[in-house]
FIZA-283193 format. One record per residue (C-alpha): residue number from 1; chain; x, y, z. Coordinates in pm, whole numbers. Layout:
BEGIN
+-----+---+--------+--------+--------+
!   k ! c !     xx !     yy !     zz !
+-----+---+--------+--------+--------+
! NUM ! A !      X !      Y !      Z !
...
+-----+---+--------+--------+--------+
END
This chain:
BEGIN
+-----+---+--------+--------+--------+
!   k ! c !     xx !     yy !     zz !
+-----+---+--------+--------+--------+
!   1 ! A !    319 !  -1861 !   1199 !
!   2 ! A !    478 !  -1724 !    886 !
!   3 ! A !    258 !  -1420 !    861 !
!   4 ! A !    393 !  -1349 !    513 !
!   5 ! A !     64 !  -1223 !    391 !
!   6 ! A !     64 !   -963 !    118 !
!   7 ! A !   -112 !   -997 !   -210 !
!   8 ! A !    222 !   -969 !   -383 !
!   9 ! A !    345 !  -1281 !   -207 !
!  10 ! A !     37 !  -1452 !    -73 !
!  11 ! A !     19 !  -1649 !   -391 !
!  12 ! A !   -310 !  -1797 !   -489 !
!  13 ! A !    -85 !  -2090 !   -555 !
!  14 ! A !    274 !  -2043 !   -447 !
!  15 ! A !    516 !  -1757 !   -387 !
!  16 ! A !    690 !  -1573 !   -665 !
!  17 ! A !    837 !  -1241 !   -772 !
!  18 ! A !    763 !  -1034 !  -1079 !
!  19 ! A !   1009 !   -797 !  -1240 !
!  20 ! A !    857 !   -479 !  -1381 !
!  21 ! A !   1036 !   -326 !  -1681 !
!  22 ! A !   1047 !     39 !  -1770 !
!  23 ! A !    834 !      3 !  -2082 !
!  24 ! A !    545 !   -217 !  -2192 !
!  25 ! A !    601 !   -484 !  -2454 !
!  26 ! A !    414 !   -745 !  -2650 !
!  27 ! A !    349 !  -1072 !  -2465 !
!  28 ! A !    558 !  -1365 !  -2577 !
!  29 ! A !    393 !  -1658 !  -2752 !
!  30 ! A !    472 !  -1881 !  -2455 !
!  31 ! A !    322 !  -1633 !  -2208 !
!  32 ! A !      5 !  -1604 !  -2415 !
!  33 ! A !    -29 !  -1981 !  -2435 !
!  34 ! A !      1 !  -2029 !  -2059 !
!  35 ! A !   -238 !  -1741 !  -1991 !
!  36 ! A !   -497 !  -1907 !  -2215 !
!  37 ! A !   -435 !  -2240 !  -2043 !
!  38 ! A !   -544 !  -2089 !  -1710 !
!  39 ! A !   -896 !  -2053 !  -1853 !
!  40 ! A !   -895 !  -2422 !  -1940 !
!  41 ! A !   -776 !  -2501 !  -1588 !
!  42 ! A !  -1061 !  -2308 !  -1426 !
!  43 ! A !  -1304 !  -2476 !  -1665 !
!  44 ! A !  -1174 !  -2815 !  -1552 !
!  45 ! A !  -1023 !  -2903 !  -1891 !
!  46 ! A !   -652 !  -2882 !  -1803 !
!  47 ! A !   -420 !  -3089 !  -1585 !
!  48 ! A !   -219 !  -2891 !  -1326 !
!  49 ! A !     68 !  -3141 !  -1354 !
!  50 ! A !    115 !  -3035 !  -1717 !
!  51 ! A !    101 !  -2662 !  -1643 !
!  52 ! A !    300 !  -2583 !  -1328 !
!  53 ! A !    663 !  -2629 !  -1228 !
!  54 ! A !    745 !  -2915 !   -986 !
!  55 ! A !    855 !  -2656 !   -729 !
!  56 ! A !    518 !  -2486 !   -753 !
!  57 ! A !    327 !  -2811 !   -707 !
!  58 ! A !    551 !  -2909 !   -418 !
!  59 ! A !    425 !  -2602 !   -233 !
!  60 ! A !     67 !  -2622 !   -356 !
!  61 ! A !    -63 !  -2972 !   -435 !
!  62 ! A !   -294 !  -3033 !   -728 !
!  63 ! A !   -587 !  -3084 !   -492 !
!  64 ! A !   -541 !  -2731 !   -360 !
!  65 ! A !   -509 !  -2593 !   -712 !
!  66 ! A !   -842 !  -2748 !   -805 !
!  67 ! A !  -1001 !  -2629 !   -482 !
!  68 ! A !   -908 !  -2269 !   -560 !
!  69 ! A !  -1033 !  -2289 !   -918 !
!  70 ! A !  -1362 !  -2413 !   -777 !
!  71 ! A !  -1375 !  -2114 !   -544 !
!  72 ! A !  -1322 !  -1879 !   -837 !
!  73 ! A !  -1612 !  -2028 !  -1029 !
!  74 ! A !  -1836 !  -2018 !   -721 !
!  75 ! A !  -1749 !  -1654 !   -660 !
!  76 ! A !  -1733 !  -1512 !  -1012 !
!  77 ! A !  -1928 !  -1754 !  -1231 !
!  78 ! A !  -1812 !  -1940 !  -1539 !
!  79 ! A !  -1481 !  -1831 !  -1697 !
!  80 ! A !  -1515 !  -1713 !  -2057 !
!  81 ! A !  -1196 !  -1577 !  -2212 !
!  82 ! A !   -878 !  -1375 !  -2174 !
!  83 ! A !   -999 !  -1015 !  -2184 !
!  84 ! A !   -655 !   -855 !  -2188 !
!  85 ! A !   -290 !   -904 !  -2100 !
!  86 ! A !    -30 !   -654 !  -1979 !
!  87 ! A !    324 !   -797 !  -1997 !
!  88 ! A !    586 !   -690 !  -1745 !
!  89 ! A !    853 !   -900 !  -1914 !
!  90 ! A !    882 !  -1195 !  -2152 !
!  91 ! A !    791 !  -1424 !  -1863 !
!  92 ! A !    551 !  -1221 !  -1646 !
!  93 ! A !    223 !  -1040 !  -1701 !
!  94 ! A !   -102 !   -919 !  -1551 !
!  95 ! A !   -387 !  -1103 !  -1720 !
!  96 ! A !   -752 !   -995 !  -1716 !
!  97 ! A !  -1001 !  -1282 !  -1738 !
!  98 ! A !  -1365 !  -1242 !  -1833 !
!  99 ! A !  -1585 !  -1442 !  -1594 !
! 100 ! A !  -1963 !  -1453 !  -1591 !
! 101 ! A !  -1994 !  -1196 !  -1309 !
! 102 ! A !  -1660 !  -1019 !  -1308 !
! 103 ! A !  -1332 !   -933 !  -1475 !
! 104 ! A !  -1076 !  -1122 !  -1264 !
! 105 ! A !   -716 !   -997 !  -1257 !
! 106 ! A !   -426 !  -1239 !  -1215 !
! 107 ! A !    -49 !  -1216 !  -1225 !
! 108 ! A !    133 !  -1499 !  -1400 !
! 109 ! A !    500 !  -1596 !  -1416 !
! 110 ! A !    638 !  -1866 !  -1646 !
! 111 ! A !    974 !  -2036 !  -1673 !
! 112 ! A !   1208 !  -1859 !  -1917 !
! 113 ! A !   1321 !  -2196 !  -2056 !
! 114 ! A !   1115 !  -2464 !  -2229 !
! 115 ! A !    861 !  -2603 !  -2155 !
! 116 ! A !    774 !  -2265 !  -1998 !
! 117 ! A !    570 !  -2407 !  -1712 !
! 118 ! A !    386 !  -2167 !  -1481 !
! 119 ! A !    604 !  -2079 !  -1183 !
! 120 ! A !    359 !  -1842 !  -1013 !
! 121 ! A !     -7 !  -1750 !  -1037 !
! 122 ! A !   -185 !  -1493 !   -822 !
! 123 ! A !   -535 !  -1350 !   -815 !
! 124 ! A !   -498 !   -977 !   -749 !
! 125 ! A !   -861 !   -863 !   -762 !
! 126 ! A !  -1184 !   -860 !   -956 !
! 127 ! A !  -1418 !   -597 !  -1097 !
! 128 ! A !  -1768 !   -723 !  -1019 !
! 129 ! A !  -2071 !   -628 !  -1222 !
! 130 ! A !  -2319 !   -424 !  -1017 !
! 131 ! A !  -2131 !   -479 !   -692 !
! 132 ! A !  -2228 !   -335 !   -352 !
! 133 ! A !  -2120 !   -344 !     12 !
! 134 ! A !  -2435 !   -543 !     85 !
! 135 ! A !  -2329 !   -812 !   -160 !
! 136 ! A !  -1971 !   -823 !    -28 !
! 137 ! A !  -2083 !   -849 !    335 !
! 138 ! A !  -2331 !  -1123 !    252 !
! 139 ! A !  -2049 !  -1338 !    112 !
! 140 ! A !  -1824 !  -1256 !    406 !
! 141 ! A !  -2093 !  -1366 !    652 !
! 142 ! A !  -2117 !  -1701 !    474 !
! 143 ! A !  -1751 !  -1788 !    546 !
! 144 ! A !  -1706 !  -2074 !    795 !
! 145 ! A !  -1573 !  -1968 !   1133 !
! 146 ! A !  -1569 !  -1611 !   1263 !
! 147 ! A !  -1508 !  -1278 !   1090 !
! 148 ! A !  -1452 !   -919 !   1196 !
! 149 ! A !  -1471 !   -673 !    908 !
! 150 ! A !  -1476 !   -295 !    880 !
! 151 ! A !  -1481 !    -49 !    592 !
! 152 ! A !  -1434 !    299 !    739 !
! 153 ! A !  -1403 !    654 !    607 !
! 154 ! A !  -1133 !    862 !    778 !
! 155 ! A !  -1143 !   1236 !    835 !
! 156 ! A !  -1077 !   1492 !   1109 !
! 157 ! A !  -1285 !   1311 !   1370 !
! 158 ! A !  -1331 !    948 !   1467 !
! 159 ! A !  -1343 !    693 !   1184 !
! 160 ! A !  -1688 !    653 !   1028 !
! 161 ! A !  -1797 !    296 !    963 !
! 162 ! A !  -1947 !    252 !    617 !
! 163 ! A !  -2001 !   -123 !    634 !
! 164 ! A !  -1902 !   -387 !    889 !
! 165 ! A !  -1944 !   -733 !   1037 !
! 166 ! A !  -1883 !   -764 !   1413 !
! 167 ! A !  -1632 !   -476 !   1403 !
! 168 ! A !  -1564 !   -496 !   1780 !
! 169 ! A !  -1501 !   -873 !   1784 !
! 170 ! A !  -1133 !   -940 !   1866 !
! 171 ! A !   -984 !  -1217 !   1656 !
! 172 ! A !   -638 !  -1356 !   1591 !
! 173 ! A !   -458 !  -1132 !   1337 !
! 174 ! A !   -121 !  -1300 !   1283 !
! 175 ! A !    156 !  -1070 !   1167 !
! 176 ! A !    -76 !   -769 !   1136 !
! 177 ! A !     35 !   -703 !   1497 !
! 178 ! A !    355 !   -563 !   1346 !
! 179 ! A !    157 !   -244 !   1282 !
! 180 ! A !    174 !   -179 !   1658 !
! 181 ! A !    555 !   -200 !   1646 !
! 182 ! A !    566 !     36 !   1347 !
! 183 ! A !    344 !    284 !   1530 !
! 184 ! A !    563 !    288 !   1841 !
! 185 ! A !    879 !    309 !   1632 !
! 186 ! A !    738 !    605 !   1440 !
! 187 ! A !    640 !    776 !   1767 !
! 188 ! A !    994 !    743 !   1898 !
! 189 ! A !   1136 !    883 !   1575 !
! 190 ! A !    898 !   1181 !   1571 !
! 191 ! A !    997 !   1245 !   1935 !
! 192 ! A !   1365 !   1246 !   1838 !
! 193 ! A !   1448 !    936 !   2043 !
! 194 ! A !   1557 !    743 !   1734 !
! 195 ! A !   1627 !    802 !   1367 !
! 196 ! A !   1547 !    594 !   1062 !
! 197 ! A !   1917 !    581 !    970 !
! 198 ! A !   2028 !    450 !   1312 !
! 199 ! A !   2230 !    129 !   1271 !
! 200 ! A !   2124 !   -179 !   1466 !
! 201 ! A !   2323 !   -501 !   1498 !
! 202 ! A !   2138 !   -823 !   1412 !
! 203 ! A !   2148 !   -996 !   1750 !
! 204 ! A !   1852 !  -1239 !   1735 !
! 205 ! A !   1667 !  -1446 !   1482 !
! 206 ! A !   1325 !  -1601 !   1439 !
! 207 ! A !   1157 !  -1848 !   1207 !
! 208 ! A !   1050 !  -1760 !    852 !
! 209 ! A !    884 !  -1571 !    692 !
! 210 ! A !   1148 !  -1324 !    591 !
! 211 ! A !   1511 !  -1300 !    488 !
! 212 ! A !   1707 !  -1207 !    797 !
! 213 ! A !   1677 !  -1542 !    976 !
! 214 ! A !   1958 !  -1668 !    749 !
! 215 ! A !   2180 !  -1357 !    772 !
! 216 ! A !   2499 !  -1364 !    983 !
! 217 ! A !   2473 !  -1254 !   1344 !
! 218 ! A !   2619 !   -907 !   1388 !
! 219 ! A !   2504 !   -781 !   1047 !
! 220 ! A !   2454 !   -403 !   1063 !
! 221 ! A !   2109 !   -285 !    954 !
! 222 ! A !   1938 !     51 !    967 !
! 223 ! A !   1611 !     95 !   1151 !
! 224 ! A !   1454 !    185 !    816 !
! 225 ! A !   1571 !   -140 !    655 !
! 226 ! A !   1437 !   -344 !    946 !
! 227 ! A !   1099 !   -168 !    937 !
! 228 ! A !   1074 !   -201 !    561 !
! 229 ! A !   1139 !   -576 !    580 !
! 230 ! A !    903 !   -617 !    875 !
! 231 ! A !    612 !   -460 !    687 !
! 232 ! A !    674 !   -538 !    320 !
! 233 ! A !    808 !   -892 !    362 !
! 234 ! A !    664 !   -964 !    709 !
! 235 ! A !   1018 !  -1053 !    816 !
! 236 ! A !    985 !  -1213 !   1159 !
! 237 ! A !   1347 !  -1159 !   1258 !
! 238 ! A !   1325 !   -789 !   1170 !
! 239 ! A !   1007 !   -769 !   1377 !
! 240 ! A !   1173 !   -924 !   1682 !
! 241 ! A !   1476 !   -696 !   1656 !
! 242 ! A !   1249 !   -391 !   1639 !
! 243 ! A !   1027 !   -510 !   1924 !
! 244 ! A !   1338 !   -541 !   2140 !
! 245 ! A !   1465 !   -201 !   2021 !
! 246 ! A !   1137 !    -16 !   2073 !
! 247 ! A !   1070 !   -192 !   2403 !
! 248 ! A !    799 !   -446 !   2477 !
! 249 ! A !    621 !   -227 !   2733 !
! 250 ! A !    641 !     78 !   2505 !
! 251 ! A !    463 !   -116 !   2229 !
! 252 ! A !    203 !   -230 !   2483 !
! 253 ! A !    142 !    134 !   2584 !
! 254 ! A !    114 !    230 !   2218 !
! 255 ! A !   -177 !    -13 !   2174 !
! 256 ! A !   -359 !    171 !   2452 !
! 257 ! A !   -271 !    509 !   2299 !
! 258 ! A !   -414 !    399 !   1965 !
! 259 ! A !   -732 !    277 !   2133 !
! 260 ! A !   -692 !    -98 !   2077 !
! 261 ! A !   -973 !   -243 !   2287 !
! 262 ! A !   -814 !   -589 !   2276 !
! 263 ! A !   -481 !   -458 !   2410 !
! 264 ! A !   -517 !   -655 !   2734 !
! 265 ! A !   -522 !   -984 !   2544 !
! 266 ! A !   -186 !   -892 !   2391 !
! 267 ! A !     -4 !   -827 !   2718 !
! 268 ! A !    269 !   -926 !   2735 !
! 269 ! A !    306 !   -871 !   2363 !
! 270 ! A !    498 !  -1164 !   2220 !
! 271 ! A !    784 !  -1167 !   1975 !
! 272 ! A !    735 !  -1398 !   1679 !
! 273 ! A !    990 !  -1640 !   1823 !
! 274 ! A !    820 !  -1647 !   2163 !
! 275 ! A !    480 !  -1709 !   2008 !
! 276 ! A !    619 !  -1988 !   1790 !
! 277 ! A !    791 !  -2151 !   2088 !
! 278 ! A !    475 !  -2141 !   2299 !
! 279 ! A !    253 !  -2272 !   2020 !
! 280 ! A !    479 !  -2572 !   1961 !
! 281 ! A !    546 !  -2647 !   2328 !
! 282 ! A !    405 !  -2945 !   2516 !
! 283 ! A !     37 !  -2957 !   2604 !
! 284 ! A !    126 !  -2891 !   2967 !
! 285 ! A !    330 !  -2584 !   2874 !
! 286 ! A !     53 !  -2446 !   2655 !
! 287 ! A !   -196 !  -2503 !   2936 !
! 288 ! A !     33 !  -2318 !   3178 !
! 289 ! A !     39 !  -2022 !   2939 !
! 290 ! A !   -338 !  -2030 !   2889 !
! 291 ! A !   -414 !  -2022 !   3261 !
! 292 ! A !   -148 !  -1772 !   3369 !
! 293 ! A !   -238 !  -1409 !   3435 !
! 294 ! A !    -32 !  -1125 !   3285 !
! 295 ! A !    229 !  -1131 !   3562 !
! 296 ! A !    257 !  -1508 !   3536 !
! 297 ! A !    304 !  -1490 !   3161 !
! 298 ! A !    581 !  -1235 !   3201 !
! 299 ! A !    753 !  -1473 !   3441 !
! 300 ! A !    719 !  -1757 !   3191 !
! 301 ! A !    878 !  -1543 !   2919 !
! 302 ! A !   1168 !  -1467 !   3149 !
! 303 ! A !   1222 !  -1833 !   3240 !
! 304 ! A !   1080 !  -2100 !   3009 !
! 305 ! A !   1110 !  -1903 !   2685 !
! 306 ! A !   1406 !  -1673 !   2753 !
! 307 ! A !   1642 !  -1895 !   2553 !
! 308 ! A !   1403 !  -2003 !   2275 !
! 309 ! A !   1594 !  -2124 !   1970 !
! 310 ! A !   1450 !  -2068 !   1623 !
! 311 ! A !   1637 !  -2369 !   1485 !
! 312 ! A !   1451 !  -2598 !   1726 !
! 313 ! A !   1101 !  -2485 !   1624 !
! 314 ! A !    912 !  -2752 !   1432 !
! 315 ! A !    797 !  -2551 !   1128 !
! 316 ! A !    580 !  -2840 !   1010 !
! 317 ! A !    344 !  -2759 !   1297 !
! 318 ! A !    245 !  -2442 !   1109 !
! 319 ! A !    142 !  -2620 !    791 !
! 320 ! A !   -139 !  -2836 !    923 !
! 321 ! A !   -441 !  -2780 !   1145 !
! 322 ! A !   -490 !  -2448 !   1329 !
! 323 ! A !   -270 !  -2433 !   1637 !
! 324 ! A !   -404 !  -2267 !   1955 !
! 325 ! A !   -532 !  -1968 !   1758 !
! 326 ! A !   -780 !  -1876 !   2033 !
! 327 ! A !   -519 !  -1839 !   2307 !
! 328 ! A !   -162 !  -1811 !   2173 !
! 329 ! A !   -179 !  -1530 !   1920 !
! 330 ! A !   -202 !  -1155 !   1872 !
! 331 ! A !   -558 !  -1022 !   1885 !
! 332 ! A !   -745 !   -720 !   1753 !
! 333 ! A !  -1089 !   -636 !   1622 !
! 334 ! A !  -1151 !   -478 !   1284 !
! 335 ! A !  -1232 !   -152 !   1465 !
! 336 ! A !   -896 !   -176 !   1649 !
! 337 ! A !   -714 !   -206 !   1317 !
! 338 ! A !   -909 !     87 !   1172 !
! 339 ! A !   -790 !    298 !   1467 !
! 340 ! A !   -434 !    169 !   1421 !
! 341 ! A !   -417 !    271 !   1056 !
! 342 ! A !   -585 !    603 !   1136 !
! 343 ! A !   -323 !    668 !   1407 !
! 344 ! A !    -45 !    599 !   1156 !
! 345 ! A !   -213 !    830 !    905 !
! 346 ! A !   -246 !   1113 !   1155 !
! 347 ! A !     60 !   1070 !   1377 !
! 348 ! A !    307 !    847 !   1197 !
! 349 ! A !    574 !   1026 !   1002 !
! 350 ! A !    601 !   1031 !    624 !
! 351 ! A !    861 !    755 !    623 !
! 352 ! A !    635 !    519 !    818 !
! 353 ! A !    357 !    574 !    566 !
! 354 ! A !    601 !    519 !    280 !
! 355 ! A !    708 !    190 !    438 !
! 356 ! A !    343 !     80 !    456 !
! 357 ! A !    318 !    145 !     82 !
! 358 ! A !    624 !    -58 !    -28 !
! 359 ! A !    411 !   -365 !    -80 !
! 360 ! A !     54 !   -246 !   -141 !
! 361 ! A !    -93 !   -594 !   -129 !
! 362 ! A !   -301 !   -532 !   -440 !
! 363 ! A !   -255 !   -587 !   -810 !
! 364 ! A !   -169 !   -302 !  -1046 !
! 365 ! A !   -521 !   -263 !  -1192 !
! 366 ! A !   -647 !   -152 !   -850 !
! 367 ! A !   -342 !     26 !   -709 !
! 368 ! A !   -321 !    231 !  -1028 !
! 369 ! A !   -665 !    377 !   -957 !
! 370 ! A !   -575 !    496 !   -605 !
! 371 ! A !   -355 !    781 !   -482 !
! 372 ! A !   -211 !    583 !   -190 !
! 373 ! A !   -221 !    224 !    -69 !
! 374 ! A !    -64 !    107 !    257 !
! 375 ! A !    -94 !   -255 !    362 !
! 376 ! A !    -19 !   -519 !    625 !
! 377 ! A !   -170 !   -859 !    681 !
! 378 ! A !   -107 !  -1177 !    872 !
! 379 ! A !   -175 !  -1547 !    844 !
! 380 ! A !   -125 !  -1894 !    979 !
! 381 ! A !   -348 !  -2202 !    950 !
! 382 ! A !   -696 !  -2094 !   1059 !
! 383 ! A !   -599 !  -1724 !   1076 !
! 384 ! A !   -608 !  -1456 !    811 !
! 385 ! A !   -605 !  -1077 !    830 !
! 386 ! A !   -586 !   -820 !    550 !
! 387 ! A !   -568 !   -450 !    636 !
! 388 ! A !   -539 !   -157 !    395 !
! 389 ! A !   -510 !    218 !    435 !
! 390 ! A !   -610 !    382 !    106 !
! 391 ! A !   -666 !    730 !    -33 !
! 392 ! A !   -881 !    758 !   -343 !
! 393 ! A !   -843 !   1008 !   -628 !
! 394 ! A !  -1086 !   1244 !   -455 !
! 395 ! A !   -846 !   1262 !   -160 !
! 396 ! A !  -1066 !   1066 !     83 !
! 397 ! A !   -899 !    819 !    318 !
! 398 ! A !  -1044 !    479 !    401 !
! 399 ! A !   -944 !    167 !    592 !
! 400 ! A !  -1057 !   -172 !    465 !
! 401 ! A !   -978 !   -453 !    705 !
! 402 ! A !  -1099 !   -804 !    764 !
! 403 ! A !  -1003 !  -1095 !    989 !
! 404 ! A !  -1118 !  -1452 !    940 !
! 405 ! A !  -1058 !  -1720 !   1204 !
! 406 ! A !  -1154 !  -2085 !   1190 !
! 407 ! A !  -1013 !  -2306 !   1468 !
! 408 ! A !  -1145 !  -2616 !   1290 !
! 409 ! A !   -969 !  -2583 !    955 !
! 410 ! A !   -731 !  -2366 !    751 !
! 411 ! A !   -900 !  -2072 !    582 !
! 412 ! A !   -893 !  -2012 !    208 !
! 413 ! A !   -691 !  -1700 !    139 !
! 414 ! A !   -825 !  -1642 !   -211 !
! 415 ! A !  -1180 !  -1594 !    -81 !
! 416 ! A !  -1098 !  -1313 !    161 !
! 417 ! A !   -859 !  -1151 !    -86 !
! 418 ! A !  -1126 !  -1139 !   -352 !
! 419 ! A !  -1398 !  -1010 !   -121 !
! 420 ! A !  -1196 !   -730 !     38 !
! 421 ! A !  -1051 !   -630 !   -299 !
! 422 ! A !  -1409 !   -569 !   -407 !
! 423 ! A !  -1461 !   -347 !   -101 !
! 424 ! A !  -1156 !   -142 !   -199 !
! 425 ! A !  -1295 !   -104 !   -551 !
! 426 ! A !  -1615 !     34 !   -401 !
! 427 ! A !  -1434 !    301 !   -196 !
! 428 ! A !  -1200 !    410 !   -474 !
+-----+---+--------+--------+--------+
END
C-alpha cells in the first residue's frame, strides 16, 4: 500500500528524480545515444541488461520492461524515430518519440559516469493522431477487471459529465483518499481553527511511501509541510499525522459534505498504518474486519490495531498479488472524486490548490499547455487511481479521473497513464 502514484514518480520502470536547470542546453552525446537506444528497445532489438542500471533492474525486472514495451506498441503502433529531445541537464531530458499512431513523450535519466546506463525512464503522455473520447473510452473498457472513469466540465453548477464509464461505481482508490484529508484540513484553516504555519510534532510513523517514516520522533513540522508531502510525495506518515490532527470523524463528515456516495464504506476512515496492519493480519483477523459493522470496526481499531507498529508490517505483502482490495481499502467512484476536486476548487483555499499543483503528475509537454494542473493518485497491487483537476488556457475547469481495480492480478500503470493523459489532451 505505497500509494506513491504520481506521474513524476510512478516510473514506467523505476523511480527517479530529474533536476531542471534554469536554461536549456544541447543534449550530451551519451544522453542522445541512450535516447536512441530506447527506440531499439521498444522494437525488440536491444537488451535491457545492457541499457539500465542494476538498481533499476532490481526494482523492475527485464520481464516487466519487455511487457511495458509491448504495451506501448499495442497502444501506439510501431516506434519509428526520436522526434525531438529537450535536455534538462547533461543527464536528463524529455524525449519525444514518433510512433505509428502518436508522438509519445518520455523522461529519461542516465548515470553521469560511464557507461551512462539509464537510471530512470518514464512515459509522461502521448499526442494521438485523430484522437477522441470515444476512442479513449473504448480502450479503457477493454482493460481487465473493473473501471470507473469520469471526464467532467466544472462551472457554477454541478459538474457536467463529458465522457464516463460507470462513474457511480465505487472502487478501491489507494492513496487518493488523502484528498479527503486535504479538504477537511483546508476547511479548518479557512474557518480559522488552524493555520498552515502551525507546528506539529512528528509523533507517529507509517510504512513507505514517503520520507517521514525515517525521520526522528519529535521532529517539528508545519501543517503546510505535512500536507505538501502527503499530496506531492504521497507520504503515508504525513497523512497519518494529519488524519490524527484533523480528526477521524471530521474527515468522515467532510466526505458527506463533499457528496461522496461511497462515504459509508470508508467509515471508520483508516490511517495508512491501520489499513496496512489489517491487510497483513491473519485470515481470521481479516474476516473479523470484513464482517464487523461500523461500530464493531471502531472497537477493533481501539483494541487490536491501537498499537500497530510500522516496523512489523511485512512490506513484501504489497509487492505480489492484490491483497483484500474489495474489503480493506478506501473507496470512491469517479463521480465522487469529481465532486471532491470540485469542492477543493470552490471551497479549498489558495494554499490547498497550490499544494495539489506541486506534483502535477504529467510531463512538461502537457502541463505546459495548461493554466493549472492539480493531481493526486493512489496504487497498490490490483489498484490504481489517477485524478486531475485542470484549467485549460480558455479558463475552463475539468476533472479527469479514473480507477482501475483487478482483484486477480496487478494492473499495468502505463496503460491507464497513457489513456487518461489522452483525455487531458482532449480537454486542454
